[in-house]
N, CA, C and O of each residue as an XYZ file, in Angstrom:
392
protein
N      20.405    -20.995    -14.695
C      19.202    -20.857    -15.501
C      18.578    -19.490    -15.222
O      18.434    -19.127    -14.054
N      18.199    -18.713    -16.250
C      17.626    -17.387    -16.035
C      16.252    -17.472    -15.370
O      15.509    -18.438    -15.544
N      15.940    -16.409    -14.591
C      14.643    -16.341    -13.928
C      13.539    -16.207    -14.977
O      13.715    -15.534    -15.992
N      12.414    -16.847    -14.723
C      11.277    -16.795    -15.639
C      10.811    -15.345    -15.789
O      10.645    -14.636    -14.796
N      10.602    -14.912    -17.024
C      10.132    -13.554    -17.267
C       8.650    -13.466    -16.923
O       7.849    -14.299    -17.348
N       8.300    -12.444    -16.146
C       6.918    -12.247    -15.724
C       6.385    -10.952    -16.318
O       7.127     -9.986    -16.499
N       5.118    -10.943    -16.612
C       4.463     -9.753    -17.148
C       4.267     -8.761    -16.002
O       3.714     -9.136    -14.967
N       4.707     -7.496    -16.153
C       4.501     -6.510    -15.092
C       3.038     -6.048    -15.046
O       2.434     -5.756    -16.078
N       2.488     -5.987    -13.838
C       1.100     -5.584    -13.635
C       1.030     -4.654    -12.425
O       1.596     -4.958    -11.375
N       0.343     -3.527    -12.567
C       0.103     -2.640    -11.430
C      -1.091     -3.185    -10.653
O      -2.172     -3.339    -11.222
N      -0.922     -3.479     -9.373
C      -2.034     -4.039     -8.603
C      -3.078     -2.971     -8.274
O      -2.781     -1.777     -8.233
N      -4.290     -3.429     -8.045
C      -5.330     -2.516     -7.573
C      -5.057     -2.187     -6.116
O      -4.716     -3.065     -5.323
N      -5.209     -0.924     -5.773
C      -4.986     -0.488     -4.399
C      -6.051      0.520     -4.004
O      -6.475      1.351     -4.807
N      -6.469      0.429     -2.766
C      -7.407      1.374     -2.188
C      -6.745      1.926     -0.936
O      -6.216      1.169     -0.123
N      -6.772      3.237     -0.781
C      -6.242      3.800      0.448
C      -7.151      4.929      0.916
O      -7.689      5.701      0.122
N      -7.300      4.994      2.225
C      -8.169      5.989      2.833
C      -7.600      6.322      4.199
O      -6.733      5.610      4.708
N      -8.084      7.402      4.792
C      -7.582      7.784      6.105
C      -8.678      8.383      6.960
O      -9.704      8.853      6.466
N      -8.428      8.351      8.256
C      -9.240      9.116      9.183
C      -8.333     10.239      9.685
O      -7.397     10.614      8.978
N      -8.568     10.775     10.847
C      -7.750     11.898     11.316
C      -6.383     11.468     11.848
O      -5.532     12.317     12.111
N      -6.159     10.146     12.010
C      -4.910      9.693     12.616
C      -4.153      8.621     11.832
O      -2.955      8.442     12.053
N      -4.816      7.904     10.924
C      -4.197      6.733     10.302
C      -4.599      6.579      8.834
O      -5.754      6.800      8.470
N      -3.627      6.194      7.996
C      -3.906      5.746      6.639
C      -4.142      4.246      6.687
O      -3.467      3.536      7.433
N      -5.080      3.761      5.909
C      -5.264      2.330      5.695
C      -5.102      2.085      4.201
O      -5.716      2.759      3.374
N      -4.267      1.111      3.876
C      -3.963      0.779      2.484
C      -4.309     -0.689      2.269
O      -3.897     -1.546      3.051
N      -5.063     -0.980      1.214
C      -5.381     -2.362      0.862
C      -4.950     -2.574     -0.589
O      -5.388     -1.855     -1.487
N      -4.087     -3.568     -0.808
C      -3.569     -3.862     -2.140
C      -3.967     -5.290     -2.501
O      -3.735     -6.217     -1.725
N      -4.570     -5.468     -3.683
C      -4.962     -6.800     -4.147
C      -3.770     -7.501     -4.780
O      -3.191     -7.010     -5.749
N      -3.407     -8.661     -4.220
C      -2.279     -9.452     -4.730
C      -2.681    -10.923     -4.828
O      -2.102    -11.757     -4.133
N      -3.655    -11.263     -5.672
C      -4.096    -12.656     -5.764
C      -3.007    -13.574     -6.294
O      -2.271    -13.234     -7.221
N      -2.926    -14.747     -5.679
C      -1.974    -15.755     -6.131
C      -0.557    -15.560     -5.642
O       0.341    -16.303     -6.037
N      -0.340    -14.577     -4.792
C       1.004    -14.260     -4.289
C       1.213    -14.935     -2.935
O       0.262    -15.105     -2.173
N       2.442    -15.315     -2.637
C       2.802    -15.852     -1.325
C       3.306    -14.711     -0.445
O       4.043    -13.838     -0.905
N       2.905    -14.727      0.818
C       3.286    -13.666      1.756
C       4.789    -13.431      1.784
O       5.230    -12.284      1.854
N       5.573    -14.483      1.730
C       7.029    -14.369      1.815
C       7.643    -13.622      0.629
O       8.780    -13.156      0.713
N       6.901    -13.507     -0.472
C       7.417    -12.869     -1.683
C       7.050    -11.386     -1.801
O       7.480    -10.716     -2.739
N       6.263    -10.876     -0.860
C       5.807     -9.485     -0.930
C       6.867     -8.551     -0.354
O       7.409     -8.790      0.726
N       7.150     -7.486     -1.096
C       8.012     -6.415     -0.604
C       7.171     -5.148     -0.542
O       6.633     -4.700     -1.554
N       7.061     -4.578      0.645
C       6.300     -3.343      0.838
C       7.227     -2.322      1.464
O       7.779     -2.550      2.541
N       7.396     -1.206      0.796
C       8.271     -0.146      1.303
C       7.416      1.090      1.570
O       6.758      1.612      0.670
N       7.437      1.548      2.816
C       6.681      2.741      3.193
C       7.649      3.899      3.382
O       8.709      3.754      3.991
N       7.262      5.050      2.847
C       8.016      6.277      3.021
C       7.100      7.301      3.697
O       5.906      7.046      3.859
N       7.635      8.437      4.087
C       6.816      9.467      4.726
C       5.670      9.924      3.839
O       4.594     10.259      4.336
N       5.892      9.941      2.528
C       4.881     10.495      1.634
C       4.364      9.510      0.584
O       3.770      9.928     -0.410
N       4.579      8.219      0.790
C       4.089      7.248     -0.183
C       4.490      5.832      0.166
O       5.019      5.559      1.243
N       4.222      4.930     -0.780
C       4.586      3.531     -0.575
C       4.758      2.843     -1.921
O       4.209      3.275     -2.935
N       5.537      1.756     -1.909
C       5.744      0.911     -3.087
C       5.524     -0.542     -2.688
O       5.834     -0.944     -1.567
N       4.992     -1.314     -3.607
C       4.797     -2.746     -3.371
C       5.268     -3.507     -4.602
O       5.042     -3.086     -5.736
N       5.925     -4.634     -4.357
C       6.356     -5.551     -5.407
C       6.055     -6.964     -4.923
O       6.344     -7.315     -3.779
N       5.466     -7.779     -5.819
C       5.132     -9.143     -5.436
C       5.017    -10.015     -6.686
O       4.113     -9.818     -7.498
N       5.928    -10.976     -6.844
C       5.836    -11.864     -7.997
C       4.931    -13.068     -7.732
O       4.773    -13.509     -6.593
N       4.356    -13.574     -8.785
C       3.701    -14.884     -8.745
C       4.172    -15.612     -9.996
O       5.036    -15.088    -10.698
N       3.660    -16.769    -10.304
C       4.196    -17.580    -11.397
C       4.263    -16.864    -12.739
O       5.275    -16.950    -13.434
N       3.206    -16.162    -13.110
C       3.122    -15.612    -14.459
C       3.276    -14.093    -14.557
O       3.583    -13.571    -15.629
N       3.065    -13.376    -13.441
C       3.144    -11.914    -13.466
C       3.936    -11.390    -12.279
O       4.223    -12.121    -11.332
N       4.283    -10.114    -12.348
C       4.946     -9.447    -11.229
C       4.173     -8.174    -10.930
O       4.178     -7.231    -11.722
N       3.504     -8.154     -9.770
C       2.803     -6.953     -9.339
C       3.842     -5.932     -8.898
O       4.789     -6.260     -8.184
N       3.653     -4.696     -9.330
C       4.590     -3.649     -8.951
C       3.916     -2.295     -9.094
O       3.295     -2.006    -10.117
N       4.043     -1.461     -8.059
C       3.473     -0.124     -8.135
C       3.917      0.734     -6.982
O       4.286      0.234     -5.920
N       3.877      2.038     -7.201
C       4.193      3.029     -6.173
C       3.097      4.085     -6.182
O       2.563      4.428     -7.237
N       2.768      4.595     -5.010
C       1.738      5.607     -4.865
C       2.224      6.724     -3.955
O       3.031      6.498     -3.053
N       1.727      7.928     -4.198
C       2.040      9.089     -3.373
C       0.824      9.382     -2.498
O      -0.314      9.363     -2.968
N       1.081      9.652     -1.223
C       0.022      9.989     -0.281
C      -0.015     11.501     -0.075
O       1.006     12.171     -0.231
N      -1.160     12.035      0.266
C      -1.297     13.485      0.415
C      -0.872     14.001      1.793
O      -0.663     15.201      1.975
N      -0.746     13.094      2.756
C      -0.348     13.496      4.109
C       0.871     12.691      4.539
O       1.003     11.522      4.179
N       1.766     13.314      5.311
C       2.957     12.612      5.808
C       2.559     11.536      6.803
O       1.607     11.685      7.569
N       3.324     10.438      6.769
C       3.079      9.318      7.672
C       4.322      9.028      8.500
O       5.372      9.642      8.312
N       4.182      8.077      9.421
C       5.301      7.587     10.226
C       5.557      6.141      9.782
O       5.013      5.210     10.376
N       6.384      5.944      8.740
C       6.547      4.608      8.156
C       7.129      3.572      9.117
O       6.877      2.378      8.954
N       7.892      3.998     10.104
C       8.485      3.043     11.047
C       7.436      2.393     11.947
O       7.729      1.410     12.627
N       6.223      2.933     11.955
C       5.159      2.370     12.792
C       4.071      1.678     11.960
O       2.981      1.407     12.463
N       4.369      1.396     10.700
C       3.408      0.717      9.829
C       3.208     -0.725     10.280
O       4.139     -1.375     10.756
N       1.993     -1.212     10.125
C       1.653     -2.610     10.442
C       1.014     -3.220      9.203
O       0.056     -2.669      8.661
N       1.547     -4.367      8.748
C       1.049     -5.013      7.532
C       0.590     -6.440      7.829
O       1.226     -7.171      8.588
N      -0.539     -6.819      7.206
C      -1.034     -8.191      7.275
C      -1.406     -8.631      5.865
O      -1.707     -7.803      5.005
N      -1.384     -9.936      5.636
C      -1.735    -10.480      4.324
C      -2.633    -11.685      4.518
O      -2.279    -12.629      5.224
N      -3.814    -11.648      3.879
C      -4.760    -12.741      4.001
C      -5.666    -12.763      2.771
O      -6.160    -11.722      2.338
N      -5.878    -13.950      2.215
C      -6.793    -14.141      1.079
C      -6.493    -13.211     -0.090
O      -7.412    -12.690     -0.721
N      -5.209    -13.001     -0.382
C      -4.819    -12.187     -1.524
C      -4.863    -10.690     -1.296
O      -4.644     -9.916     -2.228
N      -5.141    -10.267     -0.067
C      -5.203     -8.841      0.242
C      -4.121     -8.450      1.238
O      -4.033     -9.007      2.332
N      -3.303     -7.489      0.843
C      -2.312     -6.907      1.730
C      -2.949     -5.681      2.373
O      -3.363     -4.759      1.670
N      -3.031     -5.659      3.701
C      -3.614     -4.521      4.418
C      -2.528     -3.904      5.289
O      -1.890     -4.583      6.094
N      -2.333     -2.597      5.107
C      -1.308     -1.874      5.851
C      -1.951     -0.674      6.527
O      -2.707      0.068      5.900
N      -1.651     -0.485      7.804
C      -2.063      0.735      8.495
C      -0.804      1.504      8.868
O       0.164      0.942      9.380
N      -0.845      2.815      8.597
C       0.304      3.682      8.868
C      -0.206      4.928      9.584
O      -1.092      5.614      9.075
N       0.344      5.229     10.762
C      -0.098      6.446     11.445
C       0.313      7.705     10.682
O       1.378      7.758     10.067
N      -0.540      8.697     10.737
C      -0.215      9.991     10.144
C       0.791     10.713     11.043
O       0.761     10.555     12.264
N       1.668     11.495     10.446
C       2.663     12.240     11.215
C       2.005     13.344     12.038
O       2.468     13.676     13.129
N       0.922     13.907     11.507
C       0.173     14.949     12.215
C      -1.310     14.654     12.089
O      -1.780     14.177     11.056
N      -2.020     14.937     13.131
C      -3.476     14.767     13.110
C      -4.065     15.729     12.082
O      -3.662     16.890     12.004
N      -5.020     15.240     11.296
C      -5.646     16.068     10.272
C      -6.846     16.794     10.867
O      -7.703     16.184     11.507
N      -6.892     18.080     10.651
C      -8.037     18.874     11.072
C      -8.396     19.807      9.919
O      -7.541     20.516      9.389
N      -9.637     19.796      9.551
C     -10.085     20.639      8.451
C     -11.149     21.616      8.920
O     -11.469     21.697     10.106
N     -11.672     22.334      7.984
C     -12.731     23.308      8.245
C     -13.915     22.939      7.367
O     -13.782     22.830      6.148
N     -15.055     22.751      7.976
C     -16.265     22.420      7.226
C     -16.772     23.681      6.527
O     -17.020     24.700      7.171
N     -16.920     23.603      5.225
C     -17.396     24.727      4.428
C     -18.882     24.554      4.169
O     -19.299     23.531      3.626
N     -19.692     25.545      4.550
C     -21.127     25.407      4.297
C     -21.437     25.448      2.795
O     -20.819     26.204      2.046
N     -22.369     24.652      2.382
C     -22.798     24.585      0.995
C     -24.054     25.456      0.838
O     -25.034     25.278      1.561
N     -24.014     26.373     -0.090
C     -25.166     27.283     -0.294
C     -26.020     26.816     -1.446
O     -27.026     27.450     -1.766
């Protein structure tokens, strides 16, 4: 029997960083933890997660390199939270506003 066709949907995602770590939060309501696929790369990530009627799927590019082998992911209440260390500490220069 063929697999049920699901409507593709890009999930909402929020990502932010401090000087050492990216934090990524992806909304996946109605999904089971066992069905989530999260792939981290040095410069981005992809997530795929089916539920009964839709299939969440999306990829994002990050502005700073990460260490994907040290990523930590948790899933609770429909939210996938991933922390990934940055490959290099970020240091910027504060520009005065005139």
